C-alpha positions in Angstrom: -98.9 112.9 83.8 -96.4 110.8 84.3 -92.8 110.8 84.3 -90.8 110.4 81.6 -88.6 107.4 80.7 -85.7 109.5 81.0 -86.6 110.9 84.7 -87.8 107.9 85.5 -84.4 106.3 84.7 -82.7 109.3 86.9 -84.6 108.4 89.9 -83.7 105.0 89.4 -80.1 105.4 89.1 -80.0 107.8 91.4 -81.9 105.5 94.2 -79.4 103.2 93.4 -76.0 105.1 93.9 -77.8 106.1 97.3 -78.3 103.2 98.5 -75.4 101.7 97.9 -73.5 104.4 98.6 -69.8 103.7 98.9 -67.5 103.2 96.2 -66.6 102.7 92.9 -64.0 103.4 90.7 -62.8 104.1 87.0 -62.4 101.6 85.2 -60.1 100.8 82.3 -61.2 97.1 81.1 -60.2 93.9 81.9 -61.1 90.3 81.6 -60.5 86.9 83.6 -60.4 83.8 82.1 -63.7 82.1 83.6 -64.3 78.7 85.0 -65.7 76.2 83.2 -68.7 77.0 84.5 -68.6 80.9 84.6 -71.3 82.6 82.4 -74.9 84.2 82.4 -75.9 80.2 83.1 -77.7 78.8 85.8 -77.4 75.4 88.0 -81.2 73.7 87.3 -82.7 71.1 90.1 -85.5 69.5 91.0 -88.3 71.9 91.2 -86.2 75.2 91.6 -83.2 77.0 90.2 -80.7 78.2 91.7 -77.5 80.8 90.5 -74.6 79.0 89.4 -71.4 79.2 91.5 -69.7 81.6 88.9 -70.7 84.6 87.3 -69.5 86.7 84.5 -69.7 90.3 85.2 -69.0 92.4 82.5 -66.6 95.2 82.7 -67.0 98.2 80.2 -64.2 100.9 81.0 -62.7 103.8 79.5 -60.5 106.8 80.3 -59.7 110.8 79.5 -62.5 111.5 77.6 -61.3 115.5 77.7 -65.0 116.4 76.7 -64.5 115.0 72.9 -67.8 114.6 72.1 -67.8 115.1 68.9 -65.1 113.0 66.9 -62.0 114.3 67.7 -60.0 115.9 64.7 -56.8 114.9 63.0 -54.4 112.7 65.1 -56.1 112.8 68.1 -59.2 111.1 66.6 -57.4 107.7 64.9 -56.0 105.0 66.3 -53.1 102.4 65.3 -53.5 98.9 64.7 -51.2 96.2 64.5 -52.0 93.4 61.9 -51.3 89.5 61.1 -48.5 90.5 59.0 -46.8 93.0 61.1 -47.8 96.2 59.2 -50.2 99.0 61.0 -53.3 100.9 59.5 -55.0 103.9 61.1 -58.7 103.9 62.2 -60.9 106.9 62.7 -61.9 106.4 65.9 -64.1 108.6 68.6 -67.6 110.8 68.7 -70.2 110.4 71.7 -72.7 109.1 69.1 -70.1 106.5 68.0 -69.3 105.6 71.4 -73.0 105.2 72.6 -73.6 103.0 69.7 -70.8 100.5 70.5 -71.2 100.2 74.5 -74.9 99.9 74.1 -74.2 96.9 71.4 -71.6 95.5 74.3 -73.6 96.1 76.6 -76.3 93.1 74.8 -76.8 89.5 76.4 -74.7 90.4 79.5 -77.0 90.7 82.5 -74.2 91.6 85.0 -72.4 94.5 83.4 -71.1 97.6 85.0 -69.2 100.8 83.0 -66.4 102.6 84.9 -64.4 105.2 83.6 -60.7 106.6 84.5 -61.1 110.0 85.0 -60.5 113.1 83.1 -64.1 112.7 81.9 -63.6 116.4 81.8 -60.7 119.8 81.3 -58.7 120.5 78.2 -62.3 119.9 76.1 -62.9 121.6 73.3 -65.6 124.6 72.8 -68.9 122.6 72.2 -68.1 121.5 76.2 -65.3 123.8 77.5 -67.4 126.6 76.6 -70.4 125.6 79.3 -67.9 124.6 82.1 -68.4 120.5 80.8 -71.8 120.2 81.5 -72.9 118.9 77.6 -70.7 116.2 79.1 -72.2 115.5 82.4 -75.4 115.1 80.6 -73.9 113.0 77.9 -72.0 110.2 80.3 -75.8 110.4 81.8 -76.9 108.8 78.7 -74.1 106.7 78.3 -75.1 104.9 81.5 -72.0 105.8 82.6 -72.5 104.0 86.3 -68.8 104.9 88.3 -65.8 107.3 87.3 -62.4 108.3 89.5 -61.2 112.2 89.3 -58.4 112.8 87.2 -55.8 116.0 87.4 -58.7 117.6 85.1 -61.5 117.5 86.9 -59.8 120.1 89.1 -59.0 122.8 87.0 -61.6 124.8 88.4 -61.3 123.5 91.4 -62.7 121.5 94.0 -66.0 123.7 94.3 -67.0 123.2 90.5 -66.1 119.5 90.7 -68.9 119.2 93.5 -71.4 120.8 91.2 -70.7 118.8 88.4 -71.4 116.2 90.8 -74.6 117.4 92.3 -75.9 120.2 90.1 -76.8 123.2 90.4 -76.0 126.4 87.8 -72.8 127.6 87.5 -72.6 130.3 90.0 -71.4 133.6 88.0 -72.6 132.2 84.3 -75.8 131.4 85.3 -78.4 128.2 83.7 -77.4 127.1 80.3 -80.3 127.6 77.9 -82.7 128.3 80.7 -82.4 124.9 82.3 -81.1 124.0 85.5 -77.9 121.3 85.5 -79.0 118.3 86.7 -75.4 117.0 88.0 -74.0 113.6 87.9 -75.9 110.4 87.6 -72.7 108.5 89.0 -70.6 108.7 91.6 -66.9 110.5 91.3 -64.4 108.9 93.3 -61.5 110.4 94.8 -60.1 108.6 97.9 -56.7 110.4 98.1 -57.8 113.8 97.3 -58.3 114.9 101.4 -60.0 118.4 102.6 -57.0 120.1 104.2 -59.0 121.4 107.0 -61.0 118.3 107.4 -58.3 115.7 106.5 -61.1 113.9 104.5 -62.1 113.0 101.2 -63.5 115.4 99.3 -65.6 112.8 97.7 -66.6 109.5 98.2 -63.6 107.2 98.4 -65.2 104.1 97.0 -68.4 102.4 95.3 -70.2 99.0 95.6 -72.1 97.4 92.8 -74.3 94.7 93.5 -76.8 92.6 91.7 -78.4 89.4 93.1 -75.7 88.8 95.4 -72.9 89.5 93.5 -70.2 92.3 95.0 -67.7 94.6 93.2 -66.0 97.1 94.8 -64.4 100.4 93.3 -61.4 102.4 94.6 -60.6 105.6 93.0 -57.4 107.9 93.1 -55.9 110.2 90.9 -52.0 110.3 90.6 -50.3 111.8 93.8 -48.4 114.6 91.8 -52.1 116.3 90.8 -50.7 119.5 92.2 -47.7 119.6 90.2 -49.7 119.4 86.9 -52.8 121.6 87.7 -52.9 125.4 88.8 -52.5 125.9 92.0 -55.9 127.7 92.3 -57.6 124.6 90.9 -55.9 122.8 94.0 -56.4 125.1 96.9 -56.9 123.4 99.9 -57.0 120.3 98.8 -53.9 117.4 100.1 -52.9 114.5 98.0 -52.0 110.9 99.3 -50.0 107.9 97.8 -51.5 106.2 95.4 -50.7 102.5 96.7 -51.4 103.3 100.2 -54.9 105.0 99.6 -55.9 102.1 97.3 -54.6 99.2 100.2 -56.3 101.0 103.0 -60.0 101.2 101.0 -59.7 97.8 100.0 -59.7 96.7 104.0 -62.4 98.8 104.6 -64.4 96.8 101.9 -63.1 93.5 102.8 -64.4 94.4 106.2 -67.6 95.1 104.6 -67.6 91.9 103.6 -66.6 93.2 99.4 -64.0 90.9 98.4 -63.9 91.9 94.8 -62.3 95.1 94.2 -61.3 97.4 91.0 -59.0 100.0 91.7 -59.7 102.9 89.4 -56.4 104.6 89.1 -56.0 108.0 87.1 -52.2 107.3 86.2 -50.8 105.4 83.6 -47.8 103.3 81.7 -45.9 103.7 78.2 -46.6 100.5 75.9 -43.4 99.3 73.9 -45.9 99.9 71.1 -48.3 103.0 70.1 -51.0 100.2 68.4 -53.9 99.7 70.7 -53.9 96.0 70.1 -50.1 95.5 71.0 -49.5 92.6 72.9 -48.0 93.9 75.6 -47.6 90.7 77.6 -45.7 89.0 74.9 -41.8 89.4 76.2 -43.3 88.6 79.2 -45.2 89.9 81.8 -45.2 93.0 82.2 -41.9 93.9 79.8 -44.0 95.5 77.4 -45.2 98.6 79.7 -43.1 101.3 81.6 -44.0 104.3 83.5 -44.9 104.7 86.9 -48.4 102.5 86.9 -45.7 99.6 87.4 -44.6 100.6 90.7 -47.9 101.1 91.6 -49.5 97.8 89.9 -46.5 95.6 91.9 -47.4 97.0 95.0 -51.4 97.4 95.3 -52.5 94.9 97.7 -54.0 91.5 96.2 -56.9 91.6 97.5 -57.3 94.2 94.3 -57.8 92.0 91.5 -57.8 94.7 88.7 -56.4 98.2 87.6 -58.4 100.6 85.6 -55.3 103.1 84.5 -55.4 106.7 82.6 -53.4 109.7 82.8 -51.3 108.9 80.2 -53.5 108.4 76.8 -51.9 105.3 75.6 -53.6 101.8 75.0 -52.9 98.8 76.8 -54.6 95.5 78.8 -51.1 94.0 80.5 -50.9 91.9 83.2 -47.7 92.9 85.9 -47.6 90.8 89.0 -49.2 91.8 92.3 -47.0 91.2 95.5 -48.1 88.0 95.9 -46.3 86.9 92.6 -49.9 86.8 90.9 -50.7 88.2 87.5 -53.4 91.4 87.6 -55.0 92.8 84.5 -53.7 96.7 83.8 -55.7 98.0 81.6 -56.0 101.5 79.7 -58.5 102.4 76.7 -56.3 105.5 75.5 -58.4 108.8 75.0 -60.5 111.3 73.6 -63.5 108.2 73.4 -60.9 106.2 70.6 -61.5 102.9 72.5 -63.6 101.1 75.4 -62.0 98.7 77.1 -64.6 94.9 77.5 -63.1 92.7 80.6 -64.9 90.0 82.2 -64.5 89.8 86.0 -65.4 85.8 86.9 -67.3 86.1 90.4 -66.9 83.0 92.4 -70.7 83.2 94.8 -68.7 80.8 97.2 -65.9 82.7 98.0 -67.4 86.4 97.3 -63.9 86.6 95.0 -63.1 87.5 91.4 -61.5 83.9 90.1 -58.2 85.3 88.3 -57.1 82.7 86.5 -55.6 83.3 83.0 -57.4 86.8 82.9 -58.0 88.5 79.3 -58.9 91.9 78.6 -59.8 93.3 75.4 -59.7 96.9 74.3 -62.0 97.8 70.7 -62.1 100.6 68.7 -65.0 103.2 68.7 -64.8 102.6 64.9 -67.6 105.6 63.0 -69.2 102.9 60.3 -71.7 102.2 63.1 -75.0 104.1 63.4 -75.4 107.2 65.4 -77.1 107.3 68.7 -79.9 109.9 67.8 -79.9 110.9 71.7 -76.6 112.1 71.5 -76.8 113.4 67.8 -79.7 115.6 69.5 -77.6 116.6 72.4 -74.9 117.7 70.4 -76.9 119.3 68.4 -78.6 121.3 71.1 -75.1 122.6 72.7 -73.0 123.5 69.3 -76.8 125.7 68.7 -76.0 127.7 71.8 -72.1 127.5 71.0 -72.1 128.5 67.1 -72.0 132.1 67.5 -68.9 132.1 69.1 -67.4 129.1 67.7 -68.1 129.8 63.8 -65.9 133.3 64.1 -62.7 132.4 61.6 -60.0 133.3 63.4 -56.7 132.5 60.7 -56.2 131.0 57.6 -53.4 127.7 56.9 -52.0 125.9 54.4 -51.9 122.7 55.3 -52.3 120.7 58.9 -50.6 122.1 61.4 -49.8 119.0 64.3 -49.2 119.4 67.8 -47.2 115.6 68.0 -43.4 115.3 68.6 -40.5 116.5 70.8 -40.5 120.0 68.9 -44.3 120.1 67.0 -45.0 122.6 64.4 -48.3 124.1 66.4 -46.3 124.0 69.3 -43.6 126.8 67.2 -46.5 128.7 66.3 -47.9 129.4 69.6 -44.7 130.2 71.2 -44.2 132.5 68.4 -48.1 133.8 68.5 -46.8 134.4 72.5 -43.6 136.1 72.1 -45.5 138.7 69.4 -48.1 139.4 72.2 -45.3 139.6 74.9 -43.8 142.3 72.9 -46.7 144.4 72.6 -47.2 144.1 76.4 -43.1 145.2 76.7 -40.9 145.6 73.2 -38.1 143.9 75.6 -39.6 140.6 75.8 -37.0 137.8 74.4 -38.1 134.4 74.1 -41.7 132.5 74.9 -41.9 128.8 76.1 -44.5 127.0 75.8 -45.7 123.1 77.8 -46.6 121.0 75.3 -49.2 119.5 77.4 -51.1 122.7 77.2 -51.4 122.2 73.3 -54.7 119.5 73.1 -55.4 119.2 69.6 -53.7 119.7 66.0 -55.2 122.5 64.0 -56.3 120.5 60.3 -56.7 122.1 57.2 -59.7 119.9 56.3 -62.8 121.9 57.2 -64.4 120.8 60.3 -68.2 122.4 59.9 -69.1 124.9 56.9 -66.6 127.2 57.3 -64.2 125.9 54.3 -60.9 124.2 54.2 -57.8 126.5 55.7 -60.1 128.3 57.8 -58.9 128.0 61.4 -62.8 128.5 63.4 -62.6 130.3 67.3 -64.1 126.5 68.3 -60.6 125.0 66.8 -58.6 127.4 68.6 -60.5 126.7 71.5 -59.9 122.8 71.3 -55.9 123.6 71.0 -56.0 125.9 74.1 -58.8 125.6 76.4 -57.2 126.2 79.7 -57.7 129.9 79.6 -54.6 130.9 80.9 -52.5 133.7 80.7 -50.1 135.3 78.8 -47.5 136.1 81.4 -43.8 138.0 81.4 -41.3 137.2 84.1 -37.5 138.2 83.9 -35.3 135.4 84.5 -31.2 135.4 84.1 -29.5 133.6 81.7 -28.3 130.6 84.3 -32.0 130.2 85.0 -32.9 129.9 81.7 -31.0 127.7 81.0 -31.7 125.5 84.2 -35.8 125.8 82.6 -34.5 124.1 79.7 -32.4 121.5 81.8 -35.8 121.1 84.2 -37.6 119.4 80.6 -35.3 116.4 81.2 -34.2 116.8 84.7 -36.2 116.4 88.8 -39.8 115.8 88.0 -39.2 115.2 84.2 -36.1 113.1 84.2 -38.5 109.5 83.3 -41.0 111.3 81.4 -39.4 114.2 79.6 -41.3 117.6 78.7 -40.0 119.5 76.0 -41.0 123.0 75.9 -41.8 124.7 72.9 -40.3 127.7 71.7 -40.1 131.0 69.7 -38.4 131.6 66.8 -34.4 132.9 67.9 -34.0 130.6 70.1 -32.0 127.5 69.6 -30.4 124.2 71.0 -29.4 120.8 71.0 -31.0 117.7 72.5 -29.2 114.8 73.3 -31.2 111.9 73.8 -28.3 109.1 74.2 -27.2 110.7 77.3 -29.1 110.8 80.5 -30.6 114.2 83.2 -29.8 117.2 82.8 -26.8 116.4 80.4 -29.1 115.8 77.6 -30.0 119.6 77.2 -26.4 120.8 75.7 -25.9 123.8 77.4 -23.2 125.2 75.0 -25.6 125.1 72.2 -28.3 127.2 73.4 -28.6 130.3 71.4 -30.7 133.0 71.1 -31.2 135.1 67.9 -27.4 133.3 66.9 -25.8 134.6 70.6 -24.6 132.6 73.5 -26.6 132.6 76.5 -24.9 135.1 79.3 -25.7 133.6 83.0 -25.5 137.1 84.6 -28.0 138.8 81.5 -31.1 139.7 82.2 -34.2 138.2 79.5 -37.7 138.9 79.5 -39.8 135.9 79.2 -43.4 134.9 78.3 -45.0 131.7 79.0 -48.5 131.0 80.2 -49.6 131.4 83.9 -49.7 127.6 84.4 -45.5 127.2 83.6 -45.2 130.9 85.4 -46.2 129.2 88.4 -44.0 126.9 88.8 -46.1 123.6 86.6 -45.1 120.8 84.9 -42.1 120.3 86.8 -40.6 123.7 86.4 -40.3 125.2 89.8 -37.5 127.7 88.3 -40.7 129.1 86.3 -41.8 129.9 89.4 -39.3 132.4 90.7 -39.1 135.2 87.7 -39.3 138.7 88.6 -41.1 142.1 87.5 -44.6 140.0 86.6 -46.6 140.8 83.7 -50.5 139.8 83.6 -51.7 139.7 79.7 -54.7 138.6 78.4 -55.7 134.9 77.4 -53.6 133.1 75.7 -56.0 131.9 73.1 -56.3 135.6 72.2 -52.6 135.9 71.9 -52.9 132.7 69.0 -56.3 134.7 67.8 -53.9 138.1 67.4 -51.1 136.2 65.9 -52.9 134.1 63.0 -55.4 137.4 61.8 -52.4 139.7 62.0 -50.5 136.5 60.0 -52.7 134.7 57.4 -55.3 135.8 55.3 -57.8 133.8 52.8 -55.4 134.6 49.9 -52.3 134.4 52.2 -52.7 131.6 54.5 -49.8 130.5 57.1 -47.3 127.8 56.3 -47.4 124.8 59.1 -43.6 126.2 60.3 -40.7 123.9 60.2 -40.5 122.8 63.6 -36.3 123.0 63.6 -35.3 125.1 66.4 -34.5 121.9 68.7 -31.6 119.3 67.3 -32.3 116.3 68.4 -29.9 113.8 68.9 -31.0 110.6 69.0 
């Protein structure tokens, strides 16, 4: 019997990856202006035909999908678009059924097209993917014809061995084969140039990959942020060493050049913050690079000019900016937001004479993954298959709410709700528990009033709760002095968090003022910190509930890793479920918290 088209495709792609060996990294989106002779055209001469000097290579890219196969809910499933008159509108976006349709349409008419991603394809995923250790997302990315991706920090949530399984295939070591079928692994290479095994000193995955077609060669180098160990559980990065992004990229750009590859794209899971949240904001309008800030700016300024474009991620922002390379030449830096809401379309103009990209008047654009196009049938079938397996767990009601409970802002209603849930659970473990702290990055989605399926409006399902807290962190109790507690609050806006504050979500009874007109630790007004109306006593002992990630000092809170008398409880989603079931019903739904515990001065 002949092989199925899917099997034939898998063999073709596997052969291509093996044959081309080393080096493609995640790509955001990038487009170089085309010289007059660029395009798909060829030059004709009497009696024969040969390729023209310039060849357009289409680079499609996206980043930070986080297993969002179905359209994400609430604000996580919308993008903001600035209009010609300066006003803005929001557009519903995302969902792999629509992403597949948009990418396939974008590739039409482009014989030279490569698709890359910028990391965090998996991890912090909704139930349909997270429940199955993200095998569904890898299957979806295979169907999307993804060619290459860099690793992100979330690729390490379950450790290097699990990442290797996602790359190479094989059934889960404890849960086995889902649906009785062996998991085949990724058809595309994950790149991890700056992630080394501590013992061998070598990259744990390919550092780079080269895309080739008819003499055109483009190399991709993939890195994740050097600070990954600060934002991933210690167990996830055990035995690994994360090197500087710039040094690593510059090293492998030289390696590629020695192999005759002069066209290079860096896939970097680190990003920036544009001055506008609109996806189509022109961040070059005030002047090159002025419209974007954050870690990617310094990286872009120092990455060797041998690299022609940077596809970035991590901050979940959308931008297509030029930042000058070390030689003063503008270079495109892009990011396509998150959750599959955007993709970037970049044209790289390849010069066959030099083997390099003609990097002049570079342009690149992000495009919305709108939901007004036909759904890709193969993605609909994939989602249906995994939803059928997840339904017995995911459809269970765990609470009721009277309105949307959002997860945005310095203090969010959902952040307050989760902190209250962890305080209540902490008091069950130890009645002396005083307060709870929750990291904002651990709250991955809002809770929305509108029904997502057949459960009815206002019903919170386990699947929706899983989308909010997918990490399976435990709720931990620790003792801290009052002085340590004050220090923890100051670490929100100082040290590792000075440039990009991480405002902890706090339980009822804890209040303070955050003065954003000041700088560093002074932004937390010490004299304003109160617990149940009383000033914090530096010498007193306070029992604090956090998740296990924070209890290990994660997210730049080293003091939280210094607590005493640890008690480890159940997972944080179980605590949220317990709280919702105890405090809401179909006839008495819980209302969104007021989010008024932190007084913000700005």
